[in-house]
Backbone as JSON, one array per atom type, in Angstrom:
{
  "sequence": "MSETRDMATPRNAGERDRSTRIDASEAFDALTETIWRLRQPDGCPWDREQTHASIAKNMVEEAYEAVDCIEDGDDAHLCEELGDVLMQVMLHAQIAADEGSFTIDDVVRGLDEKLVRRHPHVFGNRDGAHDAAEVLDIWDQVKLAEKAQGDAEAAALEERPKGLLESVPRALPALMQAQKVSRKAAAVGFEWDTVDDVWAQVGSERAEFEREEPGSEARAMEFGDMLFALVNVARREGIDAESALRASTMKFRARWEVVERLAQARGSSVEQLSTAELNQLWDKVKAGE",
  "N": [[-80.88, 33.62, -57.04], [-79.91, 31.87, -58.78], [-77.05, 31.09, -59.1], [-76.28, 29.93, -57.11], [-78.22, 27.81, -57.56], [-77.06, 26.76, -59.94], [-74.2, 25.87, -58.99], [-74.72, 23.48, -57.24], [-75.66, 21.48, -58.94], [-74.49, 18.64, -59.73], [-71.17, 17.84, -60.89], [-70.48, 15.03, -62.36], [-71.3, 11.95, -64.19], [-74.22, 10.18, -63.64], [-76.2, 11.8, -61.95], [-78.26, 13.1, -59.48], [-82.32, 12.83, -60.28], [-83.31, 15.58, -62.28], [-85.66, 16.75, -61.58], [-85.64, 16.48, -58.92], [-83.25, 17.99, -57.85], [-84.06, 20.66, -58.91], [-86.17, 20.9, -57.57], [-85.3, 20.88, -54.75], [-83.45, 23.3, -54.8], [-85.22, 24.97, -54.86], [-86.39, 24.92, -52.53], [-84.31, 25.78, -51.26], [-84.36, 28.52, -51.98], [-86.63, 29.32, -50.89], [-86.46, 28.9, -48.46], [-84.08, 30.87, -47.91], [-85.68, 32.97, -48.27], [-87.56, 32.94, -46.53], [-86.13, 33.43, -43.87], [-84.71, 35.78, -44.16], [-87.49, 37.14, -44.87], [-88.05, 37.24, -41.74], [-85.79, 38.88, -40.4], [-87.28, 41.58, -41.11], [-88.38, 44.78, -40.88], [-91.11, 44.44, -40.3], [-90.99, 41.79, -39.03], [-90.4, 39.42, -37.27], [-89.65, 40.36, -34.07], [-87.39, 38.95, -32.16], [-85.53, 37.81, -33.95], [-84.71, 39.88, -35.45], [-82.99, 41.54, -33.77], [-80.91, 39.86, -32.93], [-77.33, 39.61, -33.38], [-74.1, 38.26, -35.13], [-72.42, 37.66, -32.64], [-74.52, 37.76, -30.66], [-75.51, 35.18, -30.95], [-73.52, 32.95, -31.39], [-73.27, 31.19, -29.65], [-75.35, 29.19, -30.14], [-74.91, 27.78, -32.48], [-72.88, 25.91, -31.71], [-74.2, 24.56, -30.03], [-76.49, 23.55, -31.5], [-75.0, 22.19, -33.29], [-73.69, 19.98, -31.89], [-76.11, 18.79, -30.74], [-76.71, 17.64, -33.1], [-74.83, 16.01, -33.6], [-75.17, 14.1, -31.44], [-77.46, 12.92, -32.32], [-76.53, 11.21, -34.3], [-74.59, 9.93, -33.06], [-76.26, 8.2, -31.85], [-77.81, 6.97, -33.91], [-80.21, 7.89, -34.93], [-81.65, 8.78, -37.45], [-83.81, 9.96, -38.22], [-84.61, 12.04, -36.44], [-82.23, 13.41, -36.93], [-82.16, 14.55, -39.21], [-83.59, 16.51, -38.78], [-82.3, 18.06, -36.75], [-79.57, 18.81, -38.55], [-81.38, 20.59, -40.18], [-81.56, 22.33, -37.89], [-78.83, 23.19, -37.68], [-78.39, 24.25, -40.18], [-80.2, 26.38, -40.34], [-78.73, 28.02, -38.67], [-76.69, 28.96, -40.21], [-77.97, 30.23, -42.24], [-79.17, 32.42, -40.99], [-76.79, 33.65, -39.9], [-75.88, 34.54, -42.11], [-77.78, 36.16, -43.38], [-77.54, 37.95, -41.49], [-75.04, 39.17, -41.98], [-75.6, 39.99, -44.61], [-77.75, 42.14, -44.57], [-75.64, 43.82, -43.3], [-74.13, 44.61, -45.03], [-72.02, 42.79, -45.54], [-71.61, 40.07, -46.44], [-73.34, 37.57, -48.69], [-75.58, 34.7, -48.64], [-75.49, 33.55, -50.78], [-72.42, 34.51, -51.44], [-71.86, 32.63, -49.39], [-71.91, 30.12, -50.34], [-70.9, 29.91, -52.46], [-68.03, 30.59, -52.11], [-67.43, 28.18, -50.28], [-67.87, 26.25, -52.79], [-65.79, 26.77, -54.2], [-63.81, 26.22, -52.79], [-63.95, 23.69, -52.1], [-63.38, 22.65, -54.61], [-60.85, 23.36, -54.9], [-59.34, 21.88, -52.98], [-59.45, 19.51, -53.19], [-57.67, 18.22, -55.55], [-57.13, 16.02, -56.49], [-59.44, 14.98, -57.18], [-60.89, 16.88, -58.78], [-58.73, 17.98, -60.07], [-55.62, 17.98, -62.23], [-54.3, 15.97, -60.99], [-53.04, 12.96, -59.36], [-55.35, 10.37, -58.53], [-56.74, 10.05, -55.25], [-55.33, 7.21, -53.17], [-56.34, 6.25, -50.31], [-57.83, 7.31, -47.25], [-56.16, 8.73, -45.66], [-54.15, 9.99, -47.12], [-55.77, 11.68, -48.6], [-56.16, 13.64, -46.44], [-53.29, 14.18, -46.44], [-52.89, 15.51, -48.99], [-55.35, 17.68, -48.51], [-53.68, 18.76, -46.47], [-51.41, 20.08, -47.4], [-52.63, 21.83, -49.85], [-53.61, 23.56, -48.01], [-51.38, 24.67, -46.96], [-50.11, 26.16, -49.0], [-52.35, 27.75, -49.98], [-52.1, 29.1, -47.23], [-49.66, 30.38, -47.9], [-50.01, 32.01, -50.12], [-51.48, 34.11, -48.56], [-49.88, 35.04, -47.35], [-47.99, 36.11, -49.07], [-49.67, 38.07, -50.05], [-50.49, 39.73, -47.76], [-47.87, 40.79, -47.27], [-47.45, 42.29, -49.23], [-49.01, 43.84, -49.18], [-47.9, 45.3, -46.73], [-48.88, 44.02, -44.32], [-48.96, 42.17, -40.9], [-48.1, 38.46, -41.46], [-50.4, 35.64, -41.36], [-50.41, 33.74, -38.47], [-49.29, 29.89, -38.46], [-51.19, 28.75, -36.77], [-53.2, 30.28, -36.29], [-55.47, 29.52, -37.73], [-56.92, 27.57, -36.29], [-59.63, 27.74, -34.26], [-59.71, 28.94, -31.17], [-62.07, 28.44, -29.44], [-62.65, 25.59, -29.82], [-63.33, 22.37, -28.82], [-61.21, 20.79, -26.28], [-59.38, 18.77, -26.8], [-59.73, 18.31, -29.7], [-58.81, 20.46, -30.7], [-56.15, 20.56, -30.11], [-55.34, 18.27, -31.46], [-56.0, 19.49, -33.55], [-54.09, 21.35, -33.81], [-51.52, 20.23, -33.18], [-51.36, 18.45, -35.78], [-51.27, 20.72, -37.79], [-48.92, 21.81, -37.28], [-46.92, 19.44, -37.74], [-47.41, 19.2, -40.33], [-45.7, 20.96, -41.41], [-43.3, 20.01, -40.67], [-42.74, 19.59, -38.23], [-41.99, 17.26, -35.99], [-42.72, 13.83, -34.87], [-40.44, 10.95, -35.74], [-41.28, 8.3, -35.7], [-43.96, 6.29, -33.91], [-43.81, 5.33, -32.09], [-41.77, 7.27, -30.86], [-43.3, 8.87, -30.39], [-44.56, 7.93, -28.21], [-42.64, 7.54, -26.21], [-42.17, 10.35, -25.67], [-44.7, 10.71, -24.37], [-43.83, 9.16, -21.98], [-42.25, 10.79, -21.09], [-43.23, 13.16, -20.28], [-44.98, 12.02, -18.18], [-43.24, 11.4, -16.25], [-42.34, 13.8, -15.78], [-44.65, 14.87, -14.64], [-45.02, 13.31, -12.62], [-43.04, 14.07, -11.31], [-43.8, 16.87, -9.76], [-45.5, 18.44, -7.17], [-48.37, 17.57, -5.51], [-51.35, 18.56, -6.4], [-50.36, 20.94, -7.27], [-50.31, 23.98, -9.6], [-48.34, 23.54, -11.44], [-47.96, 20.57, -11.61], [-50.69, 20.07, -12.56], [-50.26, 21.34, -15.15], [-48.52, 20.09, -16.46], [-49.92, 17.4, -16.43], [-51.98, 18.39, -18.75], [-50.01, 18.3, -20.5], [-49.49, 15.98, -20.96], [-51.37, 14.85, -21.72], [-51.76, 16.36, -24.35], [-49.27, 15.02, -25.38], [-50.38, 12.28, -25.53], [-52.47, 12.91, -27.82], [-51.27, 13.32, -29.58], [-50.08, 10.87, -30.42], [-52.66, 9.31, -30.9], [-53.16, 10.71, -33.54], [-50.98, 10.1, -35.09], [-51.77, 7.53, -35.07], [-54.04, 7.51, -36.4], [-56.23, 7.69, -35.04], [-59.31, 10.02, -34.33], [-58.86, 11.87, -31.69], [-60.84, 13.52, -30.28], [-63.43, 12.05, -30.78], [-63.15, 9.31, -30.1], [-62.75, 9.81, -27.54], [-64.95, 10.37, -26.36], [-66.46, 8.22, -27.3], [-65.45, 6.56, -25.62], [-66.53, 7.54, -23.18], [-69.0, 7.42, -23.56], [-69.38, 4.72, -23.49], [-68.73, 3.93, -20.85], [-70.74, 5.37, -19.49], [-72.96, 3.87, -20.55], [-72.72, 1.42, -19.61], [-72.85, 2.1, -16.73], [-75.27, 2.5, -16.21], [-76.55, 0.19, -16.44], [-75.23, -0.87, -14.21], [-76.28, 0.44, -12.04], [-79.19, -0.18, -12.47], [-79.05, -2.83, -11.94], [-78.32, -2.43, -9.14], [-80.71, -1.58, -8.17], [-82.15, -3.43, -8.04], [-81.61, -5.27, -6.7], [-82.34, -3.9, -4.4], [-81.26, -1.67, -3.38], [-79.32, 1.33, -3.52], [-76.23, 2.86, -5.65], [-75.15, 4.36, -4.46], [-75.08, 3.43, -2.0], [-73.67, 1.13, -1.96], [-70.63, -0.54, -1.55], [-67.17, -0.18, -2.38], [-66.07, -2.13, -3.08], [-68.46, -3.81, -3.64], [-69.39, -2.1, -5.91], [-67.33, -2.59, -7.85], [-67.55, -5.27, -8.33], [-70.3, -5.55, -9.18], [-69.69, -3.79, -11.54], [-67.84, -5.33, -13.29], [-69.62, -7.7, -13.73], [-71.3, -6.67, -15.48], [-69.74, -5.94, -17.43], [-68.68, -8.65, -18.04], [-71.01, -9.48, -19.07], [-71.34, -8.12, -21.24]],
  "CA": [[-80.32, 32.47, -56.24], [-79.15, 31.04, -59.5], [-75.62, 30.97, -59.05], [-76.51, 28.6, -56.29], [-78.46, 26.24, -58.3], [-75.98, 26.01, -61.18], [-73.44, 25.03, -58.36], [-75.56, 22.63, -56.68], [-75.66, 20.56, -59.97], [-73.35, 17.7, -59.84], [-70.46, 17.38, -61.88], [-70.19, 13.82, -62.64], [-72.12, 11.45, -64.77], [-74.73, 9.22, -62.58], [-76.56, 12.68, -61.57], [-79.8, 12.81, -59.08], [-83.09, 13.31, -61.18], [-83.26, 17.14, -62.3], [-86.12, 17.61, -60.91], [-85.27, 16.34, -57.73], [-82.51, 19.22, -58.25], [-84.96, 21.87, -59.14], [-87.34, 21.11, -56.01], [-84.31, 21.25, -53.57], [-83.21, 24.58, -55.09], [-86.61, 25.85, -54.75], [-86.88, 24.53, -51.34], [-83.37, 26.78, -50.5], [-84.49, 29.63, -51.77], [-87.81, 29.36, -49.89], [-85.43, 29.01, -46.64], [-83.72, 32.12, -47.56], [-86.7, 34.16, -48.14], [-88.2, 32.81, -44.84], [-84.59, 34.26, -43.14], [-85.18, 37.27, -45.01], [-88.45, 37.8, -44.04], [-87.98, 37.21, -40.24], [-85.48, 39.83, -40.1], [-87.51, 43.0, -42.02], [-88.9, 45.76, -39.91], [-92.44, 44.04, -39.44], [-90.83, 40.12, -39.11], [-89.85, 38.81, -35.78], [-88.82, 41.06, -32.96], [-85.89, 38.34, -31.74], [-84.73, 37.62, -34.91], [-84.21, 41.11, -35.86], [-82.27, 42.03, -32.68], [-80.11, 39.39, -33.07], [-76.11, 39.33, -33.94], [-73.42, 37.48, -34.95], [-72.18, 37.34, -31.45], [-75.61, 37.03, -29.47], [-76.24, 33.63, -31.56], [-72.56, 32.48, -31.87], [-73.48, 29.86, -28.89], [-76.23, 28.3, -30.5], [-74.18, 27.08, -33.67], [-72.2, 25.06, -31.19], [-75.34, 24.03, -29.53], [-76.89, 22.76, -32.54], [-73.75, 21.32, -34.09], [-73.49, 19.03, -30.94], [-77.29, 17.88, -30.88], [-76.78, 16.8, -34.41], [-73.57, 14.88, -33.28], [-75.76, 13.05, -30.47], [-78.6, 12.07, -33.51], [-75.52, 10.54, -35.3], [-73.97, 8.62, -32.28], [-77.56, 7.45, -31.38], [-78.29, 6.33, -34.86], [-81.36, 8.83, -35.23], [-81.62, 9.36, -38.19], [-84.96, 11.0, -38.3], [-83.89, 13.44, -35.59], [-80.84, 14.08, -37.37], [-82.76, 15.46, -40.3], [-84.39, 18.07, -37.86], [-81.3, 18.96, -36.12], [-79.27, 19.41, -39.11], [-81.87, 21.95, -40.22], [-81.43, 23.86, -37.2], [-77.39, 23.81, -38.02], [-78.37, 25.14, -41.41], [-80.73, 27.44, -39.91], [-77.32, 29.24, -37.73], [-75.83, 29.38, -41.45], [-78.51, 30.88, -42.95], [-78.98, 33.37, -40.0], [-75.92, 34.98, -39.92], [-75.72, 34.95, -43.84], [-78.8, 37.26, -43.67], [-77.28, 39.13, -40.62], [-74.12, 40.22, -42.47], [-76.09, 40.49, -45.81], [-78.14, 43.36, -43.66], [-74.86, 44.95, -42.78], [-73.22, 44.63, -46.22], [-70.61, 42.0, -45.35], [-71.89, 39.23, -47.44], [-74.64, 36.68, -48.37], [-75.19, 33.33, -48.54], [-74.5, 33.35, -52.35], [-71.09, 34.51, -51.46], [-71.0, 31.35, -48.76], [-72.21, 28.99, -51.15], [-69.85, 30.29, -54.02], [-67.08, 30.68, -51.58], [-67.7, 26.85, -50.02], [-67.54, 25.33, -53.59], [-64.59, 26.73, -54.42], [-62.81, 25.79, -51.71], [-63.89, 22.21, -52.35], [-62.89, 22.19, -55.76], [-59.33, 23.58, -54.75], [-58.9, 21.21, -51.73], [-59.63, 18.16, -54.13], [-57.12, 18.05, -56.89], [-57.41, 14.33, -56.97], [-60.94, 14.52, -58.0], [-61.05, 17.9, -59.62], [-57.34, 18.52, -61.15], [-55.11, 16.66, -62.97], [-53.49, 15.3, -59.72], [-53.69, 11.42, -59.31], [-56.35, 10.15, -57.29], [-55.97, 9.67, -53.63], [-55.7, 5.91, -52.49], [-56.86, 6.65, -49.09], [-58.35, 8.68, -46.56], [-54.74, 9.3, -44.93], [-53.61, 10.68, -48.77], [-56.72, 12.84, -49.05], [-55.54, 14.96, -45.72], [-51.94, 14.62, -46.99], [-53.41, 16.32, -49.89], [-55.58, 18.81, -47.7], [-52.5, 20.09, -45.67], [-50.73, 20.65, -48.72], [-52.97, 22.79, -50.16], [-53.74, 24.65, -47.05], [-49.94, 25.35, -46.78], [-50.16, 26.48, -50.32], [-53.15, 28.98, -49.29], [-51.65, 30.14, -46.22], [-48.03, 30.94, -48.54], [-50.63, 32.84, -50.99], [-52.03, 35.01, -47.98], [-48.94, 35.65, -46.49], [-47.48, 36.96, -49.79], [-50.55, 38.86, -50.4], [-50.25, 40.43, -46.74], [-46.59, 41.08, -47.58], [-47.43, 43.68, -50.23], [-50.2, 45.27, -48.14], [-47.27, 45.57, -45.41], [-49.73, 43.79, -42.86], [-48.21, 40.94, -40.48], [-48.49, 37.42, -41.95], [-51.22, 35.06, -40.6], [-49.59, 32.66, -37.91], [-49.78, 28.48, -38.81], [-52.03, 27.83, -35.88], [-54.43, 31.53, -35.88], [-57.01, 29.09, -38.2], [-57.56, 26.62, -35.62], [-60.86, 28.28, -33.38], [-59.39, 28.61, -29.59], [-63.38, 27.64, -28.55], [-63.03, 24.03, -30.21], [-63.19, 21.27, -27.61], [-59.61, 20.89, -25.83], [-58.8, 17.47, -27.64], [-60.35, 18.64, -30.97], [-58.21, 21.83, -30.62], [-55.21, 19.86, -29.53], [-55.58, 17.41, -32.77], [-55.69, 20.19, -35.17], [-52.65, 22.31, -33.77], [-50.37, 19.44, -33.69], [-51.35, 18.38, -37.21], [-50.63, 22.06, -38.51], [-47.16, 21.76, -37.09], [-46.71, 18.33, -38.1], [-47.45, 19.2, -41.81], [-44.41, 21.76, -41.84], [-41.87, 19.17, -40.07], [-42.47, 19.65, -37.02], [-42.76, 15.94, -35.91], [-42.02, 12.5, -34.45], [-39.99, 9.87, -36.88], [-42.28, 7.29, -35.27], [-45.1, 6.51, -33.36], [-42.71, 4.88, -30.85], [-41.27, 8.25, -30.48], [-44.31, 9.92, -29.53], [-44.96, 6.89, -27.03], [-41.46, 8.05, -25.5], [-42.38, 11.58, -24.92], [-46.01, 10.49, -23.27], [-43.37, 8.57, -20.99], [-41.54, 11.7, -20.58], [-44.29, 14.07, -19.86], [-45.44, 11.49, -17.2], [-42.03, 11.69, -15.43], [-42.4, 15.35, -15.58], [-45.84, 15.08, -14.0], [-44.93, 13.07, -11.36], [-42.09, 15.0, -10.31], [-44.29, 18.12, -9.54], [-45.97, 18.67, -6.23], [-49.58, 17.05, -5.61], [-52.52, 19.6, -6.24], [-50.19, 22.28, -7.5], [-50.79, 24.32, -10.84], [-47.36, 22.92, -12.36], [-48.25, 19.27, -12.0], [-51.75, 20.53, -13.42], [-49.68, 21.46, -16.74], [-47.57, 19.13, -16.92], [-50.75, 16.66, -17.0], [-52.24, 18.45, -20.0], [-48.85, 18.0, -21.9], [-48.94, 14.47, -20.96], [-52.66, 14.69, -22.5], [-50.98, 16.48, -25.51], [-48.76, 13.78, -25.95], [-51.46, 11.28, -26.08], [-53.12, 13.17, -28.57], [-50.72, 13.23, -31.28], [-50.45, 8.95, -30.31], [-54.04, 9.44, -31.65], [-53.12, 11.47, -34.58], [-50.15, 9.19, -35.97], [-52.17, 6.29, -35.32], [-55.27, 7.83, -37.35], [-57.79, 7.87, -34.66], [-59.59, 10.86, -33.64], [-58.9, 11.81, -30.08], [-62.39, 13.74, -29.52], [-64.26, 10.56, -30.95], [-62.44, 8.24, -29.18], [-62.88, 9.98, -25.91], [-66.59, 10.38, -26.6], [-66.97, 6.82, -27.47], [-65.31, 5.58, -24.16], [-67.38, 7.96, -22.21], [-70.57, 6.64, -23.82], [-69.36, 3.27, -23.3], [-69.04, 4.16, -19.48], [-72.18, 5.84, -18.82], [-73.87, 2.7, -20.48], [-72.38, 0.1, -18.44], [-73.06, 2.45, -15.46], [-76.66, 2.82, -16.01], [-76.74, -1.16, -16.0], [-74.62, -0.93, -12.77], [-77.43, 1.38, -11.17], [-80.5, -1.25, -12.29], [-78.61, -4.15, -11.09], [-78.01, -2.17, -7.37], [-82.05, -1.2, -7.76], [-82.8, -5.06, -8.07], [-80.75, -5.58, -5.26], [-83.08, -3.16, -3.3], [-80.24, -0.44, -2.76], [-78.27, 2.53, -4.56], [-75.21, 2.88, -5.44], [-74.58, 5.56, -2.93], [-74.94, 2.76, -0.62], [-72.69, 0.23, -2.02], [-68.97, -0.06, -0.69], [-66.5, 0.19, -3.6], [-65.54, -3.49, -3.7], [-69.7, -4.27, -4.21], [-69.35, -1.45, -7.35], [-66.39, -3.07, -8.76], [-68.35, -6.69, -8.72], [-71.26, -5.24, -10.49], [-68.88, -3.36, -13.07], [-66.84, -6.85, -13.91], [-70.61, -8.57, -14.18], [-71.64, -5.84, -16.65], [-68.23, -6.15, -18.54], [-68.65, -9.89, -18.49], [-72.26, -9.67, -19.98], [-71.3, -7.51, -22.62]],
  "C": [[-79.68, 31.46, -57.5], [-78.11, 30.36, -59.67], [-75.64, 29.7, -58.26], [-76.71, 27.21, -56.66], [-77.31, 25.41, -58.81], [-74.63, 25.62, -60.37], [-73.7, 23.73, -57.55], [-75.24, 21.2, -57.89], [-74.37, 19.6, -59.83], [-72.44, 17.77, -61.11], [-70.14, 16.52, -62.8], [-71.62, 13.38, -63.4], [-73.1, 10.5, -63.36], [-75.61, 10.49, -61.39], [-77.85, 12.19, -60.86], [-80.91, 13.04, -60.56], [-82.96, 15.07, -61.49], [-84.12, 17.49, -61.69], [-86.36, 17.51, -59.61], [-84.13, 17.91, -57.08], [-83.18, 20.59, -57.99], [-85.66, 22.04, -57.82], [-86.45, 21.52, -54.47], [-83.7, 22.94, -53.83], [-84.31, 25.25, -54.56], [-86.39, 25.78, -53.08], [-85.34, 25.87, -50.75], [-83.59, 27.94, -50.53], [-85.39, 30.26, -50.87], [-87.17, 29.82, -48.68], [-84.97, 30.5, -46.71], [-84.71, 33.31, -47.75], [-87.43, 33.99, -46.81], [-87.25, 33.71, -43.97], [-84.74, 35.33, -43.43], [-86.15, 37.89, -44.09], [-88.49, 38.38, -42.61], [-87.19, 38.47, -39.56], [-86.01, 41.39, -40.7], [-88.12, 43.34, -40.84], [-90.38, 45.14, -39.2], [-92.22, 42.46, -39.54], [-90.77, 40.26, -37.41], [-89.07, 39.75, -34.78], [-87.03, 40.5, -32.42], [-85.07, 38.32, -32.84], [-83.93, 39.09, -35.5], [-82.99, 42.11, -35.32], [-81.09, 41.39, -32.76], [-78.39, 39.7, -34.21], [-75.06, 38.15, -33.92], [-72.82, 37.31, -33.45], [-73.22, 37.05, -30.52], [-76.13, 35.56, -30.08], [-75.2, 33.07, -31.53], [-72.54, 31.23, -30.81], [-74.15, 29.07, -29.89], [-75.87, 27.35, -31.92], [-73.48, 26.05, -32.84], [-72.77, 23.77, -30.67], [-75.93, 22.75, -30.66], [-76.11, 21.8, -33.32], [-73.92, 19.96, -33.3], [-75.0, 18.24, -30.44], [-77.43, 17.24, -32.27], [-75.72, 15.67, -33.91], [-74.18, 13.71, -32.34], [-76.81, 12.42, -31.2], [-77.66, 11.13, -34.42], [-75.36, 9.46, -34.2], [-75.09, 7.62, -32.01], [-78.29, 6.56, -32.79], [-79.51, 6.52, -35.14], [-81.6, 9.5, -36.04], [-82.92, 10.16, -38.71], [-84.82, 12.4, -37.68], [-82.74, 14.38, -36.04], [-81.07, 14.56, -38.38], [-82.97, 16.79, -39.84], [-82.94, 18.86, -37.34], [-79.8, 19.2, -37.36], [-80.02, 20.63, -39.8], [-81.88, 23.17, -39.61], [-80.08, 24.27, -37.48], [-77.67, 24.99, -39.06], [-79.06, 26.61, -41.17], [-79.32, 28.66, -39.42], [-76.9, 29.64, -38.97], [-76.37, 30.36, -42.15], [-78.6, 32.55, -42.26], [-78.04, 34.54, -40.31], [-75.32, 35.28, -41.3], [-76.94, 36.33, -43.46], [-78.33, 38.21, -42.79], [-76.01, 39.84, -41.4], [-74.44, 40.55, -44.06], [-76.81, 41.72, -45.13], [-76.83, 44.24, -43.71], [-74.29, 44.75, -43.8], [-71.93, 44.03, -46.23], [-70.68, 40.9, -46.63], [-73.15, 38.73, -47.44], [-74.17, 35.53, -48.52], [-74.98, 33.06, -50.01], [-73.38, 33.41, -52.42], [-70.66, 33.14, -50.56], [-70.65, 30.44, -49.42], [-71.21, 29.0, -52.27], [-68.35, 29.93, -53.45], [-66.62, 28.87, -51.09], [-67.48, 25.81, -51.45], [-66.29, 25.46, -54.3], [-63.14, 26.42, -54.04], [-62.56, 24.4, -51.78], [-63.29, 21.8, -53.62], [-61.13, 22.19, -55.43], [-58.76, 22.64, -53.92], [-58.99, 19.74, -52.57], [-59.08, 18.15, -55.53], [-57.22, 17.29, -57.45], [-58.66, 14.08, -57.56], [-61.15, 16.01, -58.97], [-60.12, 18.5, -60.52], [-56.65, 17.52, -61.7], [-54.28, 15.91, -62.05], [-53.69, 13.79, -59.8], [-54.72, 11.17, -58.19], [-55.77, 9.43, -56.1], [-56.21, 7.88, -53.37], [-56.35, 5.37, -51.61], [-57.07, 7.61, -48.3], [-56.87, 9.74, -45.88], [-54.05, 10.25, -46.22], [-54.28, 11.96, -48.58], [-56.24, 13.9, -47.85], [-54.14, 15.12, -46.27], [-52.13, 16.13, -47.86], [-53.69, 17.98, -49.2], [-54.48, 19.92, -47.15], [-51.97, 20.44, -46.83], [-51.08, 21.63, -49.42], [-53.48, 23.91, -49.38], [-52.64, 25.6, -46.97], [-49.76, 26.41, -47.85], [-51.17, 28.05, -50.23], [-52.61, 30.21, -48.63], [-50.14, 30.66, -46.9], [-48.61, 32.4, -49.5], [-50.93, 33.86, -50.18], [-51.02, 35.43, -47.56], [-48.11, 36.62, -47.69], [-48.04, 38.12, -50.03], [-50.54, 39.95, -49.05], [-48.67, 41.33, -46.81], [-46.64, 42.51, -47.97], [-48.29, 44.4, -49.56], [-49.7, 45.77, -46.75], [-48.0, 45.08, -44.21], [-48.89, 42.27, -42.46], [-48.7, 39.59, -40.84], [-49.51, 36.47, -40.68], [-50.21, 33.8, -39.81], [-50.38, 31.17, -38.39], [-50.73, 28.18, -38.12], [-53.24, 28.9, -35.57], [-55.62, 30.73, -36.42], [-57.36, 28.31, -37.32], [-58.57, 27.62, -34.33], [-60.1, 27.97, -31.85], [-60.81, 28.13, -28.52], [-63.4, 26.18, -29.2], [-62.66, 23.46, -28.59], [-61.62, 21.1, -26.95], [-58.96, 19.83, -26.86], [-58.91, 17.85, -28.84], [-58.85, 19.76, -31.53], [-56.71, 21.39, -30.49], [-54.79, 18.8, -30.75], [-55.09, 18.31, -33.8], [-54.0, 21.17, -34.7], [-51.4, 21.36, -34.06], [-50.15, 18.8, -35.28], [-50.95, 19.57, -37.92], [-49.39, 21.99, -38.71], [-46.53, 21.18, -37.91], [-46.21, 18.25, -39.73], [-46.43, 20.47, -42.21], [-43.04, 21.11, -41.49], [-41.87, 18.98, -38.75], [-43.25, 18.32, -35.75], [-41.81, 15.02, -35.22], [-41.43, 11.83, -35.47], [-41.15, 9.18, -36.68], [-43.06, 7.48, -34.19], [-44.23, 6.1, -32.07], [-42.03, 6.1, -30.38], [-42.04, 8.94, -29.87], [-44.42, 8.89, -28.22], [-43.75, 7.41, -25.67], [-41.17, 9.37, -24.86], [-43.9, 11.57, -23.94], [-45.15, 10.03, -21.78], [-42.42, 9.72, -20.02], [-42.34, 12.97, -19.7], [-44.78, 13.3, -18.16], [-44.45, 11.35, -15.96], [-42.34, 13.4, -14.85], [-43.59, 15.49, -14.66], [-45.81, 14.8, -12.68], [-43.77, 13.6, -10.59], [-42.75, 16.27, -9.72], [-45.28, 17.69, -8.01], [-47.73, 18.41, -6.62], [-50.3, 18.42, -5.65], [-51.62, 20.86, -6.58], [-50.18, 22.75, -9.14], [-49.77, 23.78, -11.68], [-47.78, 21.6, -12.46], [-49.94, 19.27, -12.97], [-51.18, 20.75, -14.97], [-49.32, 20.66, -16.94], [-48.66, 17.85, -17.21], [-51.4, 16.8, -18.16], [-51.26, 18.5, -20.89], [-48.71, 16.58, -21.85], [-50.33, 14.16, -21.91], [-52.15, 14.89, -24.07], [-50.12, 15.48, -26.37], [-49.37, 12.47, -26.69], [-52.4, 11.91, -27.46], [-52.4, 13.09, -29.92], [-50.05, 11.58, -31.27], [-51.67, 8.77, -31.23], [-53.76, 9.59, -33.33], [-52.13, 10.46, -35.34], [-50.64, 7.86, -36.21], [-54.0, 6.39, -36.21], [-56.84, 7.79, -36.79], [-57.91, 9.72, -34.27], [-59.64, 11.26, -32.22], [-60.56, 11.89, -29.76], [-63.11, 12.48, -29.54], [-63.84, 9.79, -30.49], [-62.53, 8.62, -27.93], [-64.39, 9.91, -25.6], [-67.23, 9.17, -26.62], [-67.03, 6.49, -26.29], [-66.09, 6.28, -23.12], [-68.96, 7.54, -22.35], [-70.77, 5.17, -23.25], [-70.02, 3.26, -21.54], [-69.99, 4.38, -18.9], [-73.29, 4.71, -18.99], [-74.02, 2.03, -19.43], [-72.59, 0.82, -16.9], [-74.55, 2.62, -15.18], [-77.11, 1.13, -15.91], [-75.98, -1.47, -14.61], [-76.18, -0.78, -11.81], [-78.74, 0.2, -11.29], [-79.95, -2.57, -11.25], [-78.46, -3.55, -9.58], [-79.67, -2.35, -7.22], [-82.58, -2.62, -7.17], [-82.39, -5.49, -6.68], [-81.35, -4.99, -4.03], [-82.18, -1.76, -2.5], [-80.0, 0.42, -4.06], [-77.28, 2.32, -4.74], [-74.41, 3.65, -4.54], [-74.24, 4.47, -1.6], [-74.36, 1.46, -0.76], [-71.35, 0.32, -1.93], [-68.41, -0.33, -2.08], [-65.95, -1.32, -3.9], [-67.27, -4.1, -4.31], [-69.71, -3.42, -5.64], [-68.56, -2.01, -8.19], [-67.11, -4.52, -8.88], [-69.42, -6.48, -9.67], [-70.77, -4.66, -11.99], [-68.24, -4.7, -13.75], [-68.52, -7.36, -14.58], [-71.08, -7.97, -15.49], [-70.67, -5.97, -17.64], [-68.39, -7.08, -19.14], [-70.15, -9.87, -19.59], [-71.78, -9.46, -21.26], [-70.6, -8.75, -23.98]]
}
């Protein structure tokens, strides 16, 4: 694991204390050995029988549990949940090592190389980025260059070049997938001139939605097109659509909990209240904010 320790060493001045880095490397090595031990013939029966496919959903579940901690500002549990996410990475790497595909050292080395390659404004000769938006533009340019190199290599082997959108996982949440897809298309020039043009597209999609028969499959599809257009508005405004909707949903849930408490204080439940009464309580909660 010496290569991993070397790569973990900060490149710039103001490094962490060396003993701290060594302790972290030793802990990483110990974790690697623990995961390896669990997969041995005399290890854990459950760990031994796992495959990439059998635990794929765990990666998503653990990541969302970490996100919940972030949104709750729960640093103590976030530390634990990040450990669970790391465990998924380590276990997948060990499964691959057992199959002879790659090792955790390959994972760490590849990540380090990619981070350096995609930050030419930090590690290369390029001028530094002035803001986060410029960084995203740099990333898009570097990724397009990587794709071009991959296409050239595929052509040399007489293989089909990888499509622009193939790197976007279909298993991503819909809003997140839509934003990544639209961003990739925009990076090669498939883009509106202004955000006002995108809003015009939203209006056009709404008109198409309203022309379709209520309850029809076509109307549902047009609603999806309208959402996709709104995602492009978010992208042009520098808003992460997935995070924005999650925040709005959490706000609604928090307000609704107060509505339920107010209803209980009246000696009733929300199910027993009329729409007008619910709206009255809702407005009271908003006013109280």
